[in-house]
C-alpha positions as CSV (number, residue, x, y, z in Angstrom):
1,M,-89.4,64.5,-100.6
2,K,-88.6,68.3,-100.8
3,N,-91.1,71.1,-101.7
4,N,-89.1,71.9,-104.9
5,E,-89.0,68.4,-106.1
6,L,-93.0,68.3,-106.0
7,F,-93.2,71.6,-108.0
8,E,-90.9,70.0,-110.6
9,L,-92.9,66.8,-110.8
10,T,-96.1,68.5,-111.4
11,E,-94.3,70.5,-114.1
12,K,-92.8,67.4,-115.6
13,Y,-96.2,65.1,-115.3
14,G,-99.0,67.7,-114.7
15,Y,-101.5,67.1,-112.1
16,P,-103.2,65.8,-110.0
17,L,-100.2,63.1,-108.9
18,Y,-100.1,60.3,-107.1
19,I,-96.6,59.4,-105.9
20,Y,-95.6,56.2,-104.3
21,D,-92.4,55.4,-102.5
22,E,-91.2,51.8,-102.8
23,Q,-89.0,51.8,-99.8
24,I,-92.1,52.8,-97.4
25,I,-94.0,49.7,-98.9
26,T,-90.7,47.4,-98.3
27,R,-90.7,48.9,-94.9
28,Q,-94.2,47.9,-94.0
29,I,-94.1,44.6,-95.7
30,N,-90.9,43.6,-93.5
31,K,-92.7,45.0,-90.4
32,L,-95.5,42.4,-90.9
33,K,-93.2,39.6,-91.8
34,N,-90.7,40.1,-88.8
35,N,-93.5,40.4,-86.3
36,L,-96.0,37.7,-87.4
37,T,-93.6,35.3,-88.4
38,L,-96.1,32.3,-88.2
39,F,-97.9,33.8,-91.1
40,D,-97.5,34.1,-94.7
41,T,-98.6,37.6,-96.0
42,L,-101.0,38.5,-98.6
43,Y,-101.6,42.0,-100.4
44,S,-105.1,42.7,-100.7
45,M,-105.0,44.1,-103.9
46,K,-108.1,46.2,-104.3
47,C,-106.6,48.9,-102.0
48,N,-104.2,49.9,-104.9
49,P,-103.9,47.6,-108.0
50,N,-101.0,49.9,-109.5
51,E,-98.7,47.3,-111.4
52,D,-95.5,48.4,-110.0
53,I,-96.9,48.1,-106.6
54,L,-97.9,44.6,-107.6
55,K,-94.3,43.8,-108.8
56,C,-92.9,45.1,-105.4
57,M,-95.1,42.6,-103.7
58,L,-93.9,39.7,-106.0
59,K,-90.3,40.6,-105.5
60,N,-90.8,40.3,-101.8
61,N,-92.7,37.0,-101.8
62,V,-96.1,38.4,-101.0
63,G,-99.3,36.7,-102.2
64,V,-102.4,38.4,-103.2
65,D,-105.8,38.4,-101.8
66,A,-108.1,39.1,-105.1
67,A,-111.5,40.2,-104.9
68,S,-112.4,39.7,-108.6
69,S,-111.5,37.3,-111.5
70,G,-110.1,40.6,-113.2
71,E,-107.6,40.9,-110.2
72,V,-106.6,37.2,-110.5
73,L,-106.1,37.6,-114.3
74,I,-103.8,40.6,-113.7
75,C,-101.7,38.9,-110.7
76,S,-101.3,35.7,-113.0
77,K,-99.9,37.6,-116.0
78,L,-97.8,39.5,-113.8
79,G,-96.3,36.0,-112.5
80,F,-97.9,35.6,-109.2
81,D,-98.1,31.7,-108.6
82,K,-101.5,30.2,-108.5
83,N,-100.9,28.9,-104.9
84,N,-100.3,32.6,-103.8
85,I,-103.7,34.0,-105.1
86,F,-106.5,33.8,-103.2
87,Y,-109.9,34.9,-105.0
88,S,-112.3,35.7,-102.2
89,S,-115.5,37.9,-102.8
90,P,-119.2,37.8,-102.9
91,G,-121.4,37.2,-106.0
92,K,-119.2,35.1,-108.1
93,R,-120.7,34.2,-111.5
94,L,-119.7,30.9,-113.4
95,L,-117.8,33.3,-115.9
96,D,-115.6,34.3,-113.0
97,I,-115.0,30.8,-112.0
98,E,-114.1,29.8,-115.3
99,R,-111.5,32.6,-115.8
100,S,-109.7,32.1,-112.2
101,F,-110.3,28.3,-111.6
102,D,-106.7,27.6,-112.9
103,K,-104.9,30.6,-111.8
104,S,-106.0,31.1,-108.2
105,T,-107.4,29.4,-105.2
106,I,-111.2,30.1,-105.0
107,V,-112.6,31.0,-101.9
108,A,-116.5,30.5,-101.9
109,D,-118.6,33.0,-100.3
110,S,-121.8,31.1,-100.0
111,I,-123.3,27.3,-100.3
112,H,-124.6,28.3,-103.7
113,E,-120.9,29.4,-104.7
114,L,-120.1,25.6,-103.5
115,A,-122.6,24.2,-105.7
116,L,-121.6,26.6,-108.5
117,I,-118.0,25.5,-108.4
118,N,-118.9,21.9,-108.0
119,E,-121.0,22.3,-111.1
120,F,-118.1,23.9,-113.3
121,A,-115.6,21.2,-112.2
122,S,-118.0,18.5,-112.7
123,A,-118.6,19.7,-116.3
124,K,-114.8,20.0,-116.8
125,N,-114.4,16.2,-115.1
126,I,-111.8,18.0,-112.8
127,S,-111.6,18.3,-109.0
128,L,-110.8,21.5,-107.1
129,D,-109.6,22.3,-103.9
130,V,-111.7,25.4,-102.6
131,G,-111.8,27.5,-99.4
132,V,-114.8,28.9,-97.7
133,R,-115.3,32.4,-96.2
134,I,-116.8,31.9,-92.7
135,N,-118.8,34.5,-90.5
136,P,-118.1,33.4,-87.1
137,V,-120.1,35.5,-84.5
138,N,-117.7,38.6,-82.8
139,D,-119.3,41.5,-81.3
140,K,-116.0,43.2,-80.0
141,H,-114.5,44.9,-83.1
142,K,-117.8,46.2,-84.5
143,D,-117.7,49.7,-82.9
144,I,-114.0,50.1,-83.5
145,A,-113.5,48.8,-87.1
146,L,-113.7,51.4,-90.0
147,E,-115.7,48.9,-92.2
148,V,-117.1,45.9,-90.4
149,M,-117.2,42.9,-92.8
150,S,-118.5,40.0,-90.4
151,G,-119.1,39.1,-87.1
152,G,-123.0,39.9,-87.3
153,P,-125.3,39.6,-90.0
154,S,-123.1,40.4,-93.2
155,K,-123.2,40.1,-97.0
156,F,-119.6,38.4,-96.6
157,G,-119.3,34.7,-96.0
158,I,-121.3,31.7,-94.5
159,D,-122.4,31.9,-91.1
160,Y,-120.7,29.4,-89.2
161,D,-123.7,27.4,-88.0
162,V,-125.0,27.5,-91.6
163,L,-122.0,26.0,-92.6
164,I,-122.1,23.1,-90.2
165,K,-125.9,22.5,-91.1
166,N,-124.8,22.1,-94.8
167,F,-122.0,19.6,-93.9
168,D,-124.0,16.7,-95.3
169,Y,-124.7,18.4,-98.5
170,I,-121.5,19.7,-99.2
171,K,-119.9,16.3,-98.9
172,T,-122.2,15.5,-102.0
173,L,-120.5,17.8,-104.1
174,K,-117.9,15.5,-105.3
175,N,-115.9,17.5,-107.6
176,I,-114.7,20.1,-104.9
177,T,-113.0,19.5,-101.8
178,V,-113.1,22.2,-98.8
179,S,-109.6,22.6,-98.0
180,G,-109.4,26.2,-96.6
181,V,-111.0,29.0,-94.5
182,H,-110.9,32.7,-95.0
183,V,-112.2,35.3,-92.2
184,Y,-112.2,38.9,-92.3
185,F,-113.8,41.0,-89.4
186,G,-113.1,44.6,-90.2
187,S,-110.6,47.2,-91.2
188,Q,-108.4,50.2,-89.9
189,I,-108.4,48.7,-86.5
190,L,-105.6,50.2,-84.2
191,D,-106.8,48.4,-81.0
192,V,-104.2,45.3,-80.5
193,D,-106.8,43.5,-77.9
194,V,-109.6,43.8,-80.7
195,L,-106.9,42.2,-83.3
196,Y,-105.9,39.6,-81.1
197,N,-109.6,38.5,-80.0
198,N,-110.2,38.5,-83.8
199,F,-107.3,36.0,-84.2
200,K,-108.3,34.0,-81.2
201,I,-111.9,33.5,-82.6
202,I,-110.6,32.5,-86.0
203,S,-108.2,29.9,-84.6
204,A,-110.5,28.4,-82.3
205,T,-113.3,28.4,-85.0
206,V,-110.8,26.4,-87.5
207,V,-109.8,23.9,-85.0
208,D,-113.6,23.1,-84.5
209,L,-113.6,22.7,-88.2
210,L,-111.3,20.4,-88.4
211,N,-113.6,17.7,-87.2
212,F,-115.5,18.2,-90.4
213,F,-113.1,19.3,-93.1
214,D,-109.4,18.5,-93.9
215,I,-108.3,22.4,-93.7
216,K,-105.1,23.1,-95.2
217,F,-104.9,26.9,-95.1
218,V,-106.3,29.7,-93.1
219,D,-106.5,33.3,-94.1
220,F,-106.8,35.2,-91.0
221,G,-107.7,38.4,-92.6
222,G,-106.1,41.3,-90.9
223,G,-107.5,45.0,-90.5
224,F,-104.2,46.4,-89.5
225,G,-105.0,50.0,-89.1
226,V,-102.6,53.2,-89.9
227,K,-102.4,56.3,-88.1
228,F,-104.7,59.1,-89.8
229,E,-105.4,61.5,-87.0
230,K,-102.8,63.2,-84.3
231,I,-104.8,61.4,-81.6
232,D,-104.6,58.0,-83.4
233,V,-102.1,55.3,-81.6
234,E,-99.9,53.4,-83.9
235,L,-100.6,50.2,-84.1
236,D,-98.2,47.9,-81.9
237,I,-97.7,45.3,-84.2
238,A,-94.7,43.5,-81.8
239,K,-97.3,43.5,-79.1
240,L,-100.0,41.8,-81.3
241,S,-97.3,39.3,-82.2
242,Q,-96.5,38.3,-78.7
243,L,-100.2,37.9,-77.7
244,I,-100.8,35.8,-81.0
245,S,-98.0,33.7,-80.4
246,Q,-99.2,32.6,-77.0
247,D,-102.6,31.1,-78.6
248,E,-102.6,27.6,-78.0
249,N,-105.4,27.1,-81.1
250,L,-102.9,28.7,-83.5
251,K,-100.0,26.8,-82.0
252,Y,-102.1,23.4,-83.0
253,L,-102.9,24.7,-86.2
254,K,-99.0,25.2,-86.9
255,D,-98.5,21.6,-85.4
256,K,-100.6,20.2,-88.2
257,N,-98.6,22.2,-90.9
258,I,-101.6,24.3,-91.8
259,R,-100.7,27.1,-93.8
260,C,-101.6,30.4,-91.8
261,M,-101.9,33.6,-93.8
262,V,-102.7,37.3,-92.9
263,E,-103.8,39.6,-95.4
264,S,-103.1,43.5,-95.6
265,G,-103.7,46.3,-97.7
266,R,-103.8,49.6,-96.2
267,Y,-101.2,48.7,-93.8
268,L,-98.6,47.8,-96.5
269,V,-99.3,51.2,-98.8
270,S,-101.2,53.7,-97.2
271,E,-98.1,55.7,-95.9
272,S,-96.2,55.1,-99.1
273,G,-98.5,57.5,-101.1
274,V,-99.3,61.2,-101.4
275,Y,-101.7,62.7,-103.6
276,V,-100.1,66.1,-105.0
277,T,-102.6,68.8,-106.9
278,K,-102.4,72.4,-107.8
279,I,-104.5,75.4,-106.6
280,V,-106.1,77.0,-109.9
281,D,-108.3,79.5,-108.1
282,K,-108.9,81.4,-105.0
283,K,-112.0,83.3,-104.0
284,Q,-113.8,84.8,-101.3
285,S,-117.5,84.3,-100.7
286,M,-119.5,85.9,-97.9
287,H,-116.3,85.9,-95.8
288,E,-115.2,82.5,-96.3
289,I,-112.1,81.7,-98.6
290,F,-112.1,78.9,-101.0
291,L,-108.9,77.2,-102.5
292,I,-109.9,75.4,-105.6
293,V,-108.0,72.5,-106.7
294,Y,-107.8,70.3,-109.9
295,G,-108.8,67.3,-109.2
296,G,-111.0,66.8,-106.2
297,M,-113.2,63.7,-105.4
298,N,-112.6,62.7,-109.2
299,G,-109.0,62.4,-108.2
300,F,-109.0,61.3,-104.8
301,F,-112.5,60.4,-103.6
302,R,-112.0,58.4,-100.5
303,P,-111.3,61.4,-98.2
304,I,-114.5,63.1,-99.3
305,F,-116.8,59.7,-99.3
306,L,-115.6,58.8,-95.7
307,K,-114.7,62.3,-94.0
308,Q,-111.2,60.5,-93.3
309,N,-108.3,62.8,-92.4
310,H,-105.8,62.6,-95.0
311,D,-103.6,65.2,-93.3
312,L,-103.8,67.9,-95.9
313,G,-101.2,70.6,-96.2
314,I,-100.1,73.4,-98.4
315,I,-96.8,73.6,-100.4
316,Q,-96.0,77.3,-101.1
317,K,-94.1,78.5,-103.9
318,N,-92.9,81.4,-101.6
319,P,-92.6,80.2,-98.2
320,S,-94.3,82.0,-95.6
321,D,-95.6,81.3,-91.8
322,V,-98.7,83.3,-92.2
323,F,-101.6,81.2,-91.7
324,E,-105.5,81.8,-92.6
325,T,-108.8,79.4,-92.4
326,V,-109.7,78.2,-95.6
327,N,-112.0,75.5,-97.5
328,V,-110.5,73.3,-100.0
329,A,-112.6,72.4,-102.8
330,G,-112.3,70.4,-106.0
331,N,-113.2,71.7,-109.4
332,L,-116.3,69.6,-110.1
333,C,-119.7,70.9,-110.5
334,T,-121.1,69.7,-107.3
335,P,-121.0,71.1,-103.6
336,I,-119.9,67.9,-102.3
337,D,-116.5,68.0,-103.9
338,M,-114.8,69.4,-100.8
339,F,-111.9,68.1,-99.4
340,V,-111.8,70.3,-95.9
341,T,-113.6,73.2,-94.3
342,S,-112.6,75.9,-92.1
343,A,-109.1,74.5,-92.0
344,N,-106.1,76.6,-90.6
345,L,-103.4,76.4,-93.3
346,K,-100.7,78.0,-94.5
347,K,-101.6,80.9,-96.8
348,A,-102.0,79.7,-100.3
349,E,-102.0,81.6,-103.5
350,I,-103.0,80.3,-107.2
351,G,-100.2,77.8,-108.3
352,D,-99.3,76.8,-104.8
353,L,-99.9,72.9,-104.3
354,V,-102.3,70.9,-101.9
355,I,-100.6,67.5,-100.7
356,L,-102.8,64.6,-99.1
357,R,-100.7,62.1,-97.0
358,N,-101.7,58.6,-96.5
359,A,-102.8,58.0,-100.5
360,G,-101.4,55.0,-100.9
361,A,-104.4,52.9,-100.3
362,Y,-108.0,53.3,-101.9
363,G,-107.0,56.3,-103.9
364,Y,-106.8,56.3,-107.8
365,S,-108.7,52.9,-108.3
366,M,-111.4,54.0,-106.0
367,S,-112.1,57.6,-107.1
368,L,-114.6,58.9,-109.7
369,I,-111.9,59.2,-112.4
370,D,-114.3,59.7,-115.3
371,F,-116.9,61.9,-113.5
372,I,-117.1,65.1,-115.7
373,N,-114.2,64.0,-117.9
374,H,-111.3,66.0,-116.4
375,D,-107.9,64.9,-116.8
376,K,-107.1,61.7,-114.9
377,P,-104.2,61.9,-112.2
378,R,-100.8,60.4,-113.2
379,E,-99.2,57.6,-110.7
380,I,-95.5,57.6,-110.1
381,F,-93.8,54.8,-108.4
382,N,-90.2,54.5,-106.8
383,F,-89.6,58.4,-106.4
384,G,-88.3,57.3,-102.9
385,E,-85.2,55.5,-103.9
């Protein structure tokens, strides 16, 4: 996208802006599907629930991993098939089960949830197929994933040995049938060997579970990372595919006609999005320069929250090659509202733009939108066509 186009968009729509490129999303979908051919693809909706992005997923036959009953309802209204919506999260209420039981496949996160779903189904005099989220032991990924979801003590899922110990009890729950498994170890993983190890652990665990349950589907999770830092190596999805295809347990599951799925959020949409806002003030304080932008952590919280590099740049109205060391801060009344400090950037003036890339995932919906009641960001979709 050309710099003058960004200025035109801020003039037309205001700022801050999230701009999403459908071509990049479609590229990433095809990259996953063309490499991981043994798997169906699910979109982890929590990373960006923008309706246009969801419609893009639907158009490309991508299902949804929903993390709330609210997400289930949104996807159902948009036309996603019940069999392509998998509702997996901890702490489901009876109300959540009531909202979602006929619009998704519910994945129980605990023994208690299995009992709760059975209680609901019994009261309705119906039978429900459900999944279980399990937590197998896995130490290999814990120091390399941005966020670790399982493999050790975790709020997510049922420890494998706990599930087996409760097998006889689960069989007494006559209104539900455990027919699927979900595992998610961690996110933002770029190491192919770590990801392959995750897949091997999951496939071996599910083969063991076939001695207890009639498994029909397996969500292998994902955790596929994207490049944030210059030193990051882009995930070699082709190499990962080659390794996974050699796994004998996975072959066995496919021979049993068990539906195998991967889920992805960041990998599918992160690179499609940019966050653009305007410099509204420039000041010097004790020999440091501060650029104040409209819409800091209330517009894009994740880079501040996780101190994650989103490749911040300056878009100048009057281009020059002069650089200076600056701090880029939001306009909120808190000192933590700071995108970067001591950054060597192109010299900026009031009215120039700041752009943060890799903003398609965990941007608008994860930010402190209502904090201090500034204007909310706008979202624009499909500018790439």
